[in-house]
N, C-alpha and C positions, 0 to 999 in steps of 0.2 A: 504494500500500500504506500502511496506517496505521502510525504509529510504535509498534512493539510494546513499546517501553520505557515507554510511557504506562501508568500504573497503572490508569486507567479502562478502557483497552483490555484489559488483563490480567484485570480484574474481569469484563468482558463475556465473555471466554473461559471463565473459571471458572463463570460463570452458565450458559453454554451447555452445559458438560459436567457440571453439577450437583455440582461439587466445588471447595472452596476450599483452596488449598495452605497448609500451615504454612510451607514453605520456598519463597519466591518465586524463589529461585535455581534450584530444580528446574524450576519452570514456565518460566523464561526459557531454561534449557538445553533443555527439551523442544521449544521452538519455534525453536531456532537450528540452521540447517543447517550442515553442514561447510564448504561454500563460503563462507558468510557469516563463519564463525569464522576461516577461513584468510585471507580478504581483510582482516580487521581485526586479525590477529595475536593472536587469543584463544588461551588455552591449550587443550591437547588435550581436556581434560574439559569444555569449554564448549559442545560441540555434541551433537546428539540421537542420533547413531549407536548408541552403546552402549545408550541408553534404548530405542531401537526394537527392538533384539534382545531385551532384557528384556521389553518390552511384548508382543512377539509370543508369547513363552512364557506370560506371565501371562494374556493374553487366552484362550489355549487352556485353561488351568487353570480360569478363571472360567466359561467356557462349558460345559466338561464338568461342573463341579460343579453348574451350573444344570440341566443335563439330568438328572443323577442326582437332584437335588431334585424335579424334575418327574416322577420315577418311571420314568425310562428306565434299564434295566440290561443290555440287549443290546449287547455290544461293537460289533458291526457297525453297528447302528442309531445308536449314540452317535457312532461315527466318521463315518458319513455325515452326520448332522445337524451335527456340528462343522464338517465340510468345507463344508457349505452356509452356515453362519453365519460362519465365519472364513476368508475368502479375500480376495484383493486387491480384487475388485469390491465386496464387502460392506463392507470396512473403508474403502474409498474413498468409498462412499456415505455412511457415517457421518460422515466428515470433511467431505464436501460439505454434509451436512445442517446443519452448524454454521458453514459458510464458513471452515473452518480455515485455508485458504490466506491469508486476510486477516490472520491473526495471526502467521504464520511469518516468521522472518527469513531471507529468501532471499539468495543470492549475486547479484551483479550479472548474471551470465550467466543464471542461473535466472530472474530477474525478466524479462529481455529475452525469453527463450524461453517464458515462462509454463509452466514445467515441471510445474506442478500440474495442468495440463489433460490430461496423458497418463500412462499407465503406473502404476507402483506408488508414485509419490512421495507422494501424499496418504495412502495406506495406511500407509506408513512413518511419516508424521507423526502419525497417530492412535496408532500403536504407541508412538512416542516419548512422547506424552502419557501413555499408560497405564503405560509404564515409569516415568515420573516420579511418577505417582500412587502406584504400588506402593512406590517408595522413600520417599515422603512418608508413607504411611499403611498400606501393606500390601494384601493381597488384598481386604479389605472396601472400601477406597477404589475399587479398580478395578471391583468389582461395582457400586458406586453409579454410577460413570461409565457403564458399559455398560447399566445399567438406564435412566439418564437419556437415553441415546442410542437406546434402544429395541432393542438387540441381544438382551438377555435380559429375561425377565419380572421385574417387581418382586415382591419377597417379601411 
């Protein structure tokens, strides 16, 4: 795994998501797993978990807004399209498309087990990044990221 504290590596991640953070602390938090933080005695606010919860909600808002902008007004169709766009598999695919696992600060056990290769882990990581972008810049920033990653259409 690359050293994620390296500023060039963080710049590569920013380039991959199409967004440059005003607060590098938020970016570092977004890529820090709870296990990593606990192993190093970092404070409670130093890991991505809360950002992932926020990112989950913000991604929904941005995707629904995009569908409305595209002329969709039927509640059932909006719900179906949102479910198809925002699910574990799709978010994981987005994370894989930018090799997000290379930037994340994993706990030792997570690294040994390569937890990013199964389940929801990478989806949570992309949610964490989107939560951090939201705190850094708001909904517009998350929209830029989701456009750059190809989840929604560019305006």
